[in-house]
Chimera marker file (.cmm) of the C-alpha trace (Angstrom):
<marker_set name="trace">
<marker id="1" x="-27.390" y="26.480" z="32.138" r="1" g="1" b="0" radius="0.5"/>
<marker id="2" x="-23.868" y="26.968" z="30.757" r="1" g="1" b="0" radius="0.5"/>
<marker id="3" x="-22.450" y="24.210" z="28.554" r="1" g="1" b="0" radius="0.5"/>
<marker id="4" x="-19.367" y="22.574" z="30.003" r="1" g="1" b="0" radius="0.5"/>
<marker id="5" x="-16.107" y="22.742" z="28.109" r="1" g="1" b="0" radius="0.5"/>
<marker id="6" x="-16.018" y="18.951" z="27.749" r="1" g="1" b="0" radius="0.5"/>
<marker id="7" x="-19.277" y="18.964" z="25.790" r="1" g="1" b="0" radius="0.5"/>
<marker id="8" x="-18.701" y="21.956" z="23.576" r="1" g="1" b="0" radius="0.5"/>
<marker id="9" x="-18.893" y="21.152" z="19.848" r="1" g="1" b="0" radius="0.5"/>
<marker id="10" x="-15.403" y="22.566" z="19.295" r="1" g="1" b="0" radius="0.5"/>
<marker id="11" x="-13.804" y="20.269" z="21.869" r="1" g="1" b="0" radius="0.5"/>
<marker id="12" x="-15.676" y="17.234" z="20.545" r="1" g="1" b="0" radius="0.5"/>
<marker id="13" x="-14.618" y="18.039" z="16.970" r="1" g="1" b="0" radius="0.5"/>
<marker id="14" x="-11.000" y="18.500" z="18.045" r="1" g="1" b="0" radius="0.5"/>
<marker id="15" x="-11.060" y="15.173" z="19.894" r="1" g="1" b="0" radius="0.5"/>
<marker id="16" x="-12.432" y="13.349" z="16.843" r="1" g="1" b="0" radius="0.5"/>
<marker id="17" x="-9.803" y="14.970" z="14.613" r="1" g="1" b="0" radius="0.5"/>
<marker id="18" x="-7.014" y="13.924" z="17.003" r="1" g="1" b="0" radius="0.5"/>
<marker id="19" x="-8.345" y="10.367" z="17.196" r="1" g="1" b="0" radius="0.5"/>
<marker id="20" x="-8.552" y="10.117" z="13.402" r="1" g="1" b="0" radius="0.5"/>
<marker id="21" x="-4.985" y="11.401" z="13.023" r="1" g="1" b="0" radius="0.5"/>
<marker id="22" x="-3.752" y="9.000" z="15.694" r="1" g="1" b="0" radius="0.5"/>
<marker id="23" x="-5.490" y="6.063" z="13.978" r="1" g="1" b="0" radius="0.5"/>
<marker id="24" x="-3.907" y="6.965" z="10.635" r="1" g="1" b="0" radius="0.5"/>
<marker id="25" x="-0.425" y="7.301" z="12.129" r="1" g="1" b="0" radius="0.5"/>
<marker id="26" x="-0.812" y="4.089" z="14.101" r="1" g="1" b="0" radius="0.5"/>
<marker id="27" x="-1.855" y="2.213" z="10.973" r="1" g="1" b="0" radius="0.5"/>
<marker id="28" x="1.205" y="3.379" z="9.065" r="1" g="1" b="0" radius="0.5"/>
<marker id="29" x="3.584" y="2.833" z="11.963" r="1" g="1" b="0" radius="0.5"/>
<marker id="30" x="2.728" y="-0.805" z="12.557" r="1" g="1" b="0" radius="0.5"/>
<marker id="31" x="5.316" y="-3.249" z="11.373" r="1" g="1" b="0" radius="0.5"/>
<marker id="32" x="5.536" y="-3.510" z="7.623" r="1" g="1" b="0" radius="0.5"/>
<marker id="33" x="5.964" y="-7.235" z="8.018" r="1" g="1" b="0" radius="0.5"/>
<marker id="34" x="2.374" y="-7.638" z="9.139" r="1" g="1" b="0" radius="0.5"/>
<marker id="35" x="1.202" y="-10.567" z="11.186" r="1" g="1" b="0" radius="0.5"/>
<marker id="36" x="1.068" y="-8.506" z="14.360" r="1" g="1" b="0" radius="0.5"/>
<marker id="37" x="4.677" y="-7.365" z="13.985" r="1" g="1" b="0" radius="0.5"/>
<marker id="38" x="6.137" y="-10.867" z="13.490" r="1" g="1" b="0" radius="0.5"/>
<marker id="39" x="8.940" y="-10.374" z="10.958" r="1" g="1" b="0" radius="0.5"/>
<marker id="40" x="8.674" y="-14.030" z="9.934" r="1" g="1" b="0" radius="0.5"/>
<marker id="41" x="5.025" y="-13.640" z="8.904" r="1" g="1" b="0" radius="0.5"/>
<marker id="42" x="4.646" y="-14.612" z="5.271" r="1" g="1" b="0" radius="0.5"/>
<marker id="43" x="1.139" y="-15.545" z="4.161" r="1" g="1" b="0" radius="0.5"/>
<marker id="44" x="0.654" y="-18.153" z="1.461" r="1" g="1" b="0" radius="0.5"/>
<marker id="45" x="0.623" y="-17.149" z="-2.181" r="1" g="1" b="0" radius="0.5"/>
<marker id="46" x="-2.589" y="-15.512" z="-3.386" r="1" g="1" b="0" radius="0.5"/>
<marker id="47" x="-4.645" y="-17.854" z="-5.531" r="1" g="1" b="0" radius="0.5"/>
<marker id="48" x="-7.094" y="-16.940" z="-8.249" r="1" g="1" b="0" radius="0.5"/>
<marker id="49" x="-5.163" y="-14.000" z="-9.680" r="1" g="1" b="0" radius="0.5"/>
<marker id="50" x="-5.408" y="-13.837" z="-13.431" r="1" g="1" b="0" radius="0.5"/>
<marker id="51" x="-4.021" y="-11.508" z="-16.054" r="1" g="1" b="0" radius="0.5"/>
<marker id="52" x="-7.303" y="-11.954" z="-17.964" r="1" g="1" b="0" radius="0.5"/>
<marker id="53" x="-8.967" y="-8.956" z="-16.370" r="1" g="1" b="0" radius="0.5"/>
<marker id="54" x="-9.823" y="-5.336" z="-17.174" r="1" g="1" b="0" radius="0.5"/>
<marker id="55" x="-6.848" y="-3.183" z="-16.273" r="1" g="1" b="0" radius="0.5"/>
<marker id="56" x="-7.156" y="0.516" z="-15.489" r="1" g="1" b="0" radius="0.5"/>
<marker id="57" x="-3.980" y="1.150" z="-17.480" r="1" g="1" b="0" radius="0.5"/>
<marker id="58" x="-3.350" y="-0.867" z="-20.613" r="1" g="1" b="0" radius="0.5"/>
<marker id="59" x="-0.779" y="-1.851" z="-21.455" r="1" g="1" b="0" radius="0.5"/>
<marker id="60" x="0.444" y="-2.026" z="-17.862" r="1" g="1" b="0" radius="0.5"/>
<marker id="61" x="3.751" y="-0.236" z="-17.446" r="1" g="1" b="0" radius="0.5"/>
<marker id="62" x="5.591" y="0.608" z="-14.265" r="1" g="1" b="0" radius="0.5"/>
<marker id="63" x="5.447" y="4.299" z="-15.198" r="1" g="1" b="0" radius="0.5"/>
<marker id="64" x="1.634" y="4.161" z="-15.199" r="1" g="1" b="0" radius="0.5"/>
<marker id="65" x="1.512" y="2.071" z="-12.018" r="1" g="1" b="0" radius="0.5"/>
<marker id="66" x="3.847" y="4.505" z="-10.285" r="1" g="1" b="0" radius="0.5"/>
<marker id="67" x="2.087" y="7.735" z="-11.298" r="1" g="1" b="0" radius="0.5"/>
<marker id="68" x="-1.473" y="6.423" z="-11.515" r="1" g="1" b="0" radius="0.5"/>
<marker id="69" x="-1.673" y="3.969" z="-8.607" r="1" g="1" b="0" radius="0.5"/>
<marker id="70" x="1.239" y="4.020" z="-6.140" r="1" g="1" b="0" radius="0.5"/>
<marker id="71" x="1.792" y="7.750" z="-5.722" r="1" g="1" b="0" radius="0.5"/>
<marker id="72" x="-1.859" y="8.826" z="-5.431" r="1" g="1" b="0" radius="0.5"/>
<marker id="73" x="-2.823" y="5.955" z="-3.111" r="1" g="1" b="0" radius="0.5"/>
<marker id="74" x="0.288" y="5.449" z="-1.003" r="1" g="1" b="0" radius="0.5"/>
<marker id="75" x="2.382" y="8.621" z="-1.050" r="1" g="1" b="0" radius="0.5"/>
<marker id="76" x="0.081" y="11.648" z="-0.855" r="1" g="1" b="0" radius="0.5"/>
<marker id="77" x="1.140" y="14.745" z="1.075" r="1" g="1" b="0" radius="0.5"/>
<marker id="78" x="3.377" y="14.357" z="4.095" r="1" g="1" b="0" radius="0.5"/>
<marker id="79" x="3.363" y="11.744" z="6.814" r="1" g="1" b="0" radius="0.5"/>
<marker id="80" x="1.539" y="9.129" z="4.769" r="1" g="1" b="0" radius="0.5"/>
<marker id="81" x="2.922" y="5.624" z="4.596" r="1" g="1" b="0" radius="0.5"/>
<marker id="82" x="5.316" y="5.849" z="1.627" r="1" g="1" b="0" radius="0.5"/>
<marker id="83" x="6.375" y="9.509" z="1.579" r="1" g="1" b="0" radius="0.5"/>
<marker id="84" x="10.027" y="10.424" z="2.239" r="1" g="1" b="0" radius="0.5"/>
<marker id="85" x="9.203" y="11.621" z="5.753" r="1" g="1" b="0" radius="0.5"/>
<marker id="86" x="7.608" y="8.319" z="6.792" r="1" g="1" b="0" radius="0.5"/>
<marker id="87" x="8.954" y="5.522" z="4.539" r="1" g="1" b="0" radius="0.5"/>
<marker id="88" x="6.937" y="2.605" z="5.972" r="1" g="1" b="0" radius="0.5"/>
<marker id="89" x="8.735" y="-0.665" z="5.335" r="1" g="1" b="0" radius="0.5"/>
<marker id="90" x="11.608" y="1.316" z="3.805" r="1" g="1" b="0" radius="0.5"/>
<marker id="91" x="9.504" y="2.044" z="0.713" r="1" g="1" b="0" radius="0.5"/>
<marker id="92" x="9.310" y="5.603" z="-0.593" r="1" g="1" b="0" radius="0.5"/>
<marker id="93" x="7.293" y="6.326" z="-3.715" r="1" g="1" b="0" radius="0.5"/>
<marker id="94" x="8.874" y="9.675" z="-4.584" r="1" g="1" b="0" radius="0.5"/>
<marker id="95" x="11.051" y="8.704" z="-7.543" r="1" g="1" b="0" radius="0.5"/>
<marker id="96" x="10.043" y="6.199" z="-10.214" r="1" g="1" b="0" radius="0.5"/>
<marker id="97" x="13.449" y="4.540" z="-10.680" r="1" g="1" b="0" radius="0.5"/>
<marker id="98" x="14.165" y="4.191" z="-6.962" r="1" g="1" b="0" radius="0.5"/>
<marker id="99" x="10.634" y="2.915" z="-6.336" r="1" g="1" b="0" radius="0.5"/>
<marker id="100" x="11.042" y="0.272" z="-9.028" r="1" g="1" b="0" radius="0.5"/>
<marker id="101" x="14.362" y="-0.853" z="-7.531" r="1" g="1" b="0" radius="0.5"/>
<marker id="102" x="12.814" y="-1.068" z="-4.061" r="1" g="1" b="0" radius="0.5"/>
<marker id="103" x="9.804" y="-3.062" z="-5.280" r="1" g="1" b="0" radius="0.5"/>
<marker id="104" x="11.507" y="-5.435" z="-7.690" r="1" g="1" b="0" radius="0.5"/>
<marker id="105" x="14.938" y="-5.441" z="-6.129" r="1" g="1" b="0" radius="0.5"/>
<marker id="106" x="18.245" y="-4.818" z="-7.822" r="1" g="1" b="0" radius="0.5"/>
<marker id="107" x="18.502" y="-8.526" z="-8.693" r="1" g="1" b="0" radius="0.5"/>
<marker id="108" x="14.966" y="-8.769" z="-10.169" r="1" g="1" b="0" radius="0.5"/>
<marker id="109" x="13.123" y="-10.675" z="-7.505" r="1" g="1" b="0" radius="0.5"/>
<marker id="110" x="14.884" y="-9.652" z="-4.311" r="1" g="1" b="0" radius="0.5"/>
<marker id="111" x="12.155" y="-7.143" z="-3.441" r="1" g="1" b="0" radius="0.5"/>
<marker id="112" x="8.384" y="-7.117" z="-2.977" r="1" g="1" b="0" radius="0.5"/>
<marker id="113" x="7.647" y="-8.352" z="-6.495" r="1" g="1" b="0" radius="0.5"/>
<marker id="114" x="8.431" y="-11.775" z="-7.959" r="1" g="1" b="0" radius="0.5"/>
<marker id="115" x="8.542" y="-11.111" z="-11.715" r="1" g="1" b="0" radius="0.5"/>
<marker id="116" x="6.197" y="-13.474" z="-13.535" r="1" g="1" b="0" radius="0.5"/>
<marker id="117" x="4.481" y="-14.600" z="-10.317" r="1" g="1" b="0" radius="0.5"/>
<marker id="118" x="1.935" y="-12.095" z="-8.987" r="1" g="1" b="0" radius="0.5"/>
<marker id="119" x="0.388" y="-14.533" z="-6.503" r="1" g="1" b="0" radius="0.5"/>
<marker id="120" x="3.645" y="-15.081" z="-4.616" r="1" g="1" b="0" radius="0.5"/>
<marker id="121" x="4.703" y="-11.415" z="-4.764" r="1" g="1" b="0" radius="0.5"/>
<marker id="122" x="4.585" y="-9.726" z="-1.376" r="1" g="1" b="0" radius="0.5"/>
<marker id="123" x="3.043" y="-6.687" z="-3.069" r="1" g="1" b="0" radius="0.5"/>
<marker id="124" x="-0.013" y="-8.687" z="-4.172" r="1" g="1" b="0" radius="0.5"/>
<marker id="125" x="-0.197" y="-10.579" z="-0.885" r="1" g="1" b="0" radius="0.5"/>
<marker id="126" x="-0.493" y="-7.231" z="0.884" r="1" g="1" b="0" radius="0.5"/>
<marker id="127" x="-2.910" y="-5.685" z="-1.608" r="1" g="1" b="0" radius="0.5"/>
<marker id="128" x="-5.197" y="-8.738" z="-1.525" r="1" g="1" b="0" radius="0.5"/>
<marker id="129" x="-4.964" y="-9.533" z="2.210" r="1" g="1" b="0" radius="0.5"/>
<marker id="130" x="-8.049" y="-9.416" z="4.421" r="1" g="1" b="0" radius="0.5"/>
<marker id="131" x="-5.849" y="-9.104" z="7.544" r="1" g="1" b="0" radius="0.5"/>
<marker id="132" x="-6.040" y="-5.432" z="8.629" r="1" g="1" b="0" radius="0.5"/>
<marker id="133" x="-2.538" y="-5.707" z="10.134" r="1" g="1" b="0" radius="0.5"/>
<marker id="134" x="-1.063" y="-6.834" z="6.826" r="1" g="1" b="0" radius="0.5"/>
<marker id="135" x="-3.275" y="-5.317" z="4.115" r="1" g="1" b="0" radius="0.5"/>
<marker id="136" x="-2.074" y="-2.335" z="2.091" r="1" g="1" b="0" radius="0.5"/>
<marker id="137" x="-3.046" y="0.404" z="1.762" r="1" g="1" b="0" radius="0.5"/>
<marker id="138" x="-3.771" y="0.716" z="5.481" r="1" g="1" b="0" radius="0.5"/>
<marker id="139" x="-7.205" y="1.567" z="6.767" r="1" g="1" b="0" radius="0.5"/>
<marker id="140" x="-10.460" y="1.252" z="4.893" r="1" g="1" b="0" radius="0.5"/>
<marker id="141" x="-8.921" y="2.022" z="1.507" r="1" g="1" b="0" radius="0.5"/>
<marker id="142" x="-8.631" y="-0.656" z="-1.155" r="1" g="1" b="0" radius="0.5"/>
<marker id="143" x="-7.366" y="-0.340" z="-4.705" r="1" g="1" b="0" radius="0.5"/>
<marker id="144" x="-9.964" y="-0.721" z="-7.443" r="1" g="1" b="0" radius="0.5"/>
<marker id="145" x="-10.221" y="-4.032" z="-9.266" r="1" g="1" b="0" radius="0.5"/>
<marker id="146" x="-8.865" y="-2.272" z="-12.378" r="1" g="1" b="0" radius="0.5"/>
<marker id="147" x="-5.804" y="-1.028" z="-10.485" r="1" g="1" b="0" radius="0.5"/>
<marker id="148" x="-5.205" y="-4.487" z="-8.993" r="1" g="1" b="0" radius="0.5"/>
<marker id="149" x="-5.551" y="-5.987" z="-12.464" r="1" g="1" b="0" radius="0.5"/>
<marker id="150" x="-2.989" y="-3.523" z="-13.841" r="1" g="1" b="0" radius="0.5"/>
<marker id="151" x="-0.467" y="-4.627" z="-11.215" r="1" g="1" b="0" radius="0.5"/>
<marker id="152" x="-1.204" y="-8.338" z="-11.762" r="1" g="1" b="0" radius="0.5"/>
<marker id="153" x="-0.726" y="-7.959" z="-15.518" r="1" g="1" b="0" radius="0.5"/>
<marker id="154" x="2.522" y="-6.024" z="-15.051" r="1" g="1" b="0" radius="0.5"/>
<marker id="155" x="3.954" y="-8.654" z="-12.689" r="1" g="1" b="0" radius="0.5"/>
<marker id="156" x="2.730" y="-11.484" z="-14.967" r="1" g="1" b="0" radius="0.5"/>
<marker id="157" x="4.659" y="-9.877" z="-17.844" r="1" g="1" b="0" radius="0.5"/>
<marker id="158" x="7.855" y="-10.063" z="-15.803" r="1" g="1" b="0" radius="0.5"/>
<marker id="159" x="7.557" y="-6.652" z="-14.075" r="1" g="1" b="0" radius="0.5"/>
<marker id="160" x="9.536" y="-4.706" z="-16.685" r="1" g="1" b="0" radius="0.5"/>
<marker id="161" x="10.869" y="-1.238" z="-15.686" r="1" g="1" b="0" radius="0.5"/>
<link id1="1" id2="2" r="1" g="1" b="0" radius="0.2"/>
<link id1="2" id2="3" r="1" g="1" b="0" radius="0.2"/>
<link id1="3" id2="4" r="1" g="1" b="0" radius="0.2"/>
<link id1="4" id2="5" r="1" g="1" b="0" radius="0.2"/>
<link id1="5" id2="6" r="1" g="1" b="0" radius="0.2"/>
<link id1="6" id2="7" r="1" g="1" b="0" radius="0.2"/>
<link id1="7" id2="8" r="1" g="1" b="0" radius="0.2"/>
<link id1="8" id2="9" r="1" g="1" b="0" radius="0.2"/>
<link id1="9" id2="10" r="1" g="1" b="0" radius="0.2"/>
<link id1="10" id2="11" r="1" g="1" b="0" radius="0.2"/>
<link id1="11" id2="12" r="1" g="1" b="0" radius="0.2"/>
<link id1="12" id2="13" r="1" g="1" b="0" radius="0.2"/>
<link id1="13" id2="14" r="1" g="1" b="0" radius="0.2"/>
<link id1="14" id2="15" r="1" g="1" b="0" radius="0.2"/>
<link id1="15" id2="16" r="1" g="1" b="0" radius="0.2"/>
<link id1="16" id2="17" r="1" g="1" b="0" radius="0.2"/>
<link id1="17" id2="18" r="1" g="1" b="0" radius="0.2"/>
<link id1="18" id2="19" r="1" g="1" b="0" radius="0.2"/>
<link id1="19" id2="20" r="1" g="1" b="0" radius="0.2"/>
<link id1="20" id2="21" r="1" g="1" b="0" radius="0.2"/>
<link id1="21" id2="22" r="1" g="1" b="0" radius="0.2"/>
<link id1="22" id2="23" r="1" g="1" b="0" radius="0.2"/>
<link id1="23" id2="24" r="1" g="1" b="0" radius="0.2"/>
<link id1="24" id2="25" r="1" g="1" b="0" radius="0.2"/>
<link id1="25" id2="26" r="1" g="1" b="0" radius="0.2"/>
<link id1="26" id2="27" r="1" g="1" b="0" radius="0.2"/>
<link id1="27" id2="28" r="1" g="1" b="0" radius="0.2"/>
<link id1="28" id2="29" r="1" g="1" b="0" radius="0.2"/>
<link id1="29" id2="30" r="1" g="1" b="0" radius="0.2"/>
<link id1="30" id2="31" r="1" g="1" b="0" radius="0.2"/>
<link id1="31" id2="32" r="1" g="1" b="0" radius="0.2"/>
<link id1="32" id2="33" r="1" g="1" b="0" radius="0.2"/>
<link id1="33" id2="34" r="1" g="1" b="0" radius="0.2"/>
<link id1="34" id2="35" r="1" g="1" b="0" radius="0.2"/>
<link id1="35" id2="36" r="1" g="1" b="0" radius="0.2"/>
<link id1="36" id2="37" r="1" g="1" b="0" radius="0.2"/>
<link id1="37" id2="38" r="1" g="1" b="0" radius="0.2"/>
<link id1="38" id2="39" r="1" g="1" b="0" radius="0.2"/>
<link id1="39" id2="40" r="1" g="1" b="0" radius="0.2"/>
<link id1="40" id2="41" r="1" g="1" b="0" radius="0.2"/>
<link id1="41" id2="42" r="1" g="1" b="0" radius="0.2"/>
<link id1="42" id2="43" r="1" g="1" b="0" radius="0.2"/>
<link id1="43" id2="44" r="1" g="1" b="0" radius="0.2"/>
<link id1="44" id2="45" r="1" g="1" b="0" radius="0.2"/>
<link id1="45" id2="46" r="1" g="1" b="0" radius="0.2"/>
<link id1="46" id2="47" r="1" g="1" b="0" radius="0.2"/>
<link id1="47" id2="48" r="1" g="1" b="0" radius="0.2"/>
<link id1="48" id2="49" r="1" g="1" b="0" radius="0.2"/>
<link id1="49" id2="50" r="1" g="1" b="0" radius="0.2"/>
<link id1="50" id2="51" r="1" g="1" b="0" radius="0.2"/>
<link id1="51" id2="52" r="1" g="1" b="0" radius="0.2"/>
<link id1="52" id2="53" r="1" g="1" b="0" radius="0.2"/>
<link id1="53" id2="54" r="1" g="1" b="0" radius="0.2"/>
<link id1="54" id2="55" r="1" g="1" b="0" radius="0.2"/>
<link id1="55" id2="56" r="1" g="1" b="0" radius="0.2"/>
<link id1="56" id2="57" r="1" g="1" b="0" radius="0.2"/>
<link id1="57" id2="58" r="1" g="1" b="0" radius="0.2"/>
<link id1="58" id2="59" r="1" g="1" b="0" radius="0.2"/>
<link id1="59" id2="60" r="1" g="1" b="0" radius="0.2"/>
<link id1="60" id2="61" r="1" g="1" b="0" radius="0.2"/>
<link id1="61" id2="62" r="1" g="1" b="0" radius="0.2"/>
<link id1="62" id2="63" r="1" g="1" b="0" radius="0.2"/>
<link id1="63" id2="64" r="1" g="1" b="0" radius="0.2"/>
<link id1="64" id2="65" r="1" g="1" b="0" radius="0.2"/>
<link id1="65" id2="66" r="1" g="1" b="0" radius="0.2"/>
<link id1="66" id2="67" r="1" g="1" b="0" radius="0.2"/>
<link id1="67" id2="68" r="1" g="1" b="0" radius="0.2"/>
<link id1="68" id2="69" r="1" g="1" b="0" radius="0.2"/>
<link id1="69" id2="70" r="1" g="1" b="0" radius="0.2"/>
<link id1="70" id2="71" r="1" g="1" b="0" radius="0.2"/>
<link id1="71" id2="72" r="1" g="1" b="0" radius="0.2"/>
<link id1="72" id2="73" r="1" g="1" b="0" radius="0.2"/>
<link id1="73" id2="74" r="1" g="1" b="0" radius="0.2"/>
<link id1="74" id2="75" r="1" g="1" b="0" radius="0.2"/>
<link id1="75" id2="76" r="1" g="1" b="0" radius="0.2"/>
<link id1="76" id2="77" r="1" g="1" b="0" radius="0.2"/>
<link id1="77" id2="78" r="1" g="1" b="0" radius="0.2"/>
<link id1="78" id2="79" r="1" g="1" b="0" radius="0.2"/>
<link id1="79" id2="80" r="1" g="1" b="0" radius="0.2"/>
<link id1="80" id2="81" r="1" g="1" b="0" radius="0.2"/>
<link id1="81" id2="82" r="1" g="1" b="0" radius="0.2"/>
<link id1="82" id2="83" r="1" g="1" b="0" radius="0.2"/>
<link id1="83" id2="84" r="1" g="1" b="0" radius="0.2"/>
<link id1="84" id2="85" r="1" g="1" b="0" radius="0.2"/>
<link id1="85" id2="86" r="1" g="1" b="0" radius="0.2"/>
<link id1="86" id2="87" r="1" g="1" b="0" radius="0.2"/>
<link id1="87" id2="88" r="1" g="1" b="0" radius="0.2"/>
<link id1="88" id2="89" r="1" g="1" b="0" radius="0.2"/>
<link id1="89" id2="90" r="1" g="1" b="0" radius="0.2"/>
<link id1="90" id2="91" r="1" g="1" b="0" radius="0.2"/>
<link id1="91" id2="92" r="1" g="1" b="0" radius="0.2"/>
<link id1="92" id2="93" r="1" g="1" b="0" radius="0.2"/>
<link id1="93" id2="94" r="1" g="1" b="0" radius="0.2"/>
<link id1="94" id2="95" r="1" g="1" b="0" radius="0.2"/>
<link id1="95" id2="96" r="1" g="1" b="0" radius="0.2"/>
<link id1="96" id2="97" r="1" g="1" b="0" radius="0.2"/>
<link id1="97" id2="98" r="1" g="1" b="0" radius="0.2"/>
<link id1="98" id2="99" r="1" g="1" b="0" radius="0.2"/>
<link id1="99" id2="100" r="1" g="1" b="0" radius="0.2"/>
<link id1="100" id2="101" r="1" g="1" b="0" radius="0.2"/>
<link id1="101" id2="102" r="1" g="1" b="0" radius="0.2"/>
<link id1="102" id2="103" r="1" g="1" b="0" radius="0.2"/>
<link id1="103" id2="104" r="1" g="1" b="0" radius="0.2"/>
<link id1="104" id2="105" r="1" g="1" b="0" radius="0.2"/>
<link id1="105" id2="106" r="1" g="1" b="0" radius="0.2"/>
<link id1="106" id2="107" r="1" g="1" b="0" radius="0.2"/>
<link id1="107" id2="108" r="1" g="1" b="0" radius="0.2"/>
<link id1="108" id2="109" r="1" g="1" b="0" radius="0.2"/>
<link id1="109" id2="110" r="1" g="1" b="0" radius="0.2"/>
<link id1="110" id2="111" r="1" g="1" b="0" radius="0.2"/>
<link id1="111" id2="112" r="1" g="1" b="0" radius="0.2"/>
<link id1="112" id2="113" r="1" g="1" b="0" radius="0.2"/>
<link id1="113" id2="114" r="1" g="1" b="0" radius="0.2"/>
<link id1="114" id2="115" r="1" g="1" b="0" radius="0.2"/>
<link id1="115" id2="116" r="1" g="1" b="0" radius="0.2"/>
<link id1="116" id2="117" r="1" g="1" b="0" radius="0.2"/>
<link id1="117" id2="118" r="1" g="1" b="0" radius="0.2"/>
<link id1="118" id2="119" r="1" g="1" b="0" radius="0.2"/>
<link id1="119" id2="120" r="1" g="1" b="0" radius="0.2"/>
<link id1="120" id2="121" r="1" g="1" b="0" radius="0.2"/>
<link id1="121" id2="122" r="1" g="1" b="0" radius="0.2"/>
<link id1="122" id2="123" r="1" g="1" b="0" radius="0.2"/>
<link id1="123" id2="124" r="1" g="1" b="0" radius="0.2"/>
<link id1="124" id2="125" r="1" g="1" b="0" radius="0.2"/>
<link id1="125" id2="126" r="1" g="1" b="0" radius="0.2"/>
<link id1="126" id2="127" r="1" g="1" b="0" radius="0.2"/>
<link id1="127" id2="128" r="1" g="1" b="0" radius="0.2"/>
<link id1="128" id2="129" r="1" g="1" b="0" radius="0.2"/>
<link id1="129" id2="130" r="1" g="1" b="0" radius="0.2"/>
<link id1="130" id2="131" r="1" g="1" b="0" radius="0.2"/>
<link id1="131" id2="132" r="1" g="1" b="0" radius="0.2"/>
<link id1="132" id2="133" r="1" g="1" b="0" radius="0.2"/>
<link id1="133" id2="134" r="1" g="1" b="0" radius="0.2"/>
<link id1="134" id2="135" r="1" g="1" b="0" radius="0.2"/>
<link id1="135" id2="136" r="1" g="1" b="0" radius="0.2"/>
<link id1="136" id2="137" r="1" g="1" b="0" radius="0.2"/>
<link id1="137" id2="138" r="1" g="1" b="0" radius="0.2"/>
<link id1="138" id2="139" r="1" g="1" b="0" radius="0.2"/>
<link id1="139" id2="140" r="1" g="1" b="0" radius="0.2"/>
<link id1="140" id2="141" r="1" g="1" b="0" radius="0.2"/>
<link id1="141" id2="142" r="1" g="1" b="0" radius="0.2"/>
<link id1="142" id2="143" r="1" g="1" b="0" radius="0.2"/>
<link id1="143" id2="144" r="1" g="1" b="0" radius="0.2"/>
<link id1="144" id2="145" r="1" g="1" b="0" radius="0.2"/>
<link id1="145" id2="146" r="1" g="1" b="0" radius="0.2"/>
<link id1="146" id2="147" r="1" g="1" b="0" radius="0.2"/>
<link id1="147" id2="148" r="1" g="1" b="0" radius="0.2"/>
<link id1="148" id2="149" r="1" g="1" b="0" radius="0.2"/>
<link id1="149" id2="150" r="1" g="1" b="0" radius="0.2"/>
<link id1="150" id2="151" r="1" g="1" b="0" radius="0.2"/>
<link id1="151" id2="152" r="1" g="1" b="0" radius="0.2"/>
<link id1="152" id2="153" r="1" g="1" b="0" radius="0.2"/>
<link id1="153" id2="154" r="1" g="1" b="0" radius="0.2"/>
<link id1="154" id2="155" r="1" g="1" b="0" radius="0.2"/>
<link id1="155" id2="156" r="1" g="1" b="0" radius="0.2"/>
<link id1="156" id2="157" r="1" g="1" b="0" radius="0.2"/>
<link id1="157" id2="158" r="1" g="1" b="0" radius="0.2"/>
<link id1="158" id2="159" r="1" g="1" b="0" radius="0.2"/>
<link id1="159" id2="160" r="1" g="1" b="0" radius="0.2"/>
<link id1="160" id2="161" r="1" g="1" b="0" radius="0.2"/>
</marker_set>
């Protein structure tokens, strides 16, 4: 009996690869505002965050957060969420200075980070969210507790450049 084309291992592997790619692209292309695409969605501040934790990078500096956490987790290769060719939510983690300005905002607080207040910073709301439509990074990936601690400490210190 000849195997049919639909059941050949090559076709099945190709289908799984296409589905995985589609899932990744769909996750990055959903609205950066979360909440099912509702731009007004703004979850409450995260409670229980403390700067008394074990940071991956100590002292926490934006340079270390950028090169050690943001770039490797959010801007790898091409077509991932925060690379220049995709720019989910308008955020591109290609240049440290531009990334800082996008996260903190030119007026220190007009961006995704509220200096001195990690719990009410959109960055931490997204990193800590259990809502798969809002959580960052997308998919099954979560930052380590040490990386999260580094970001919390940096924001708690006023998010210096």
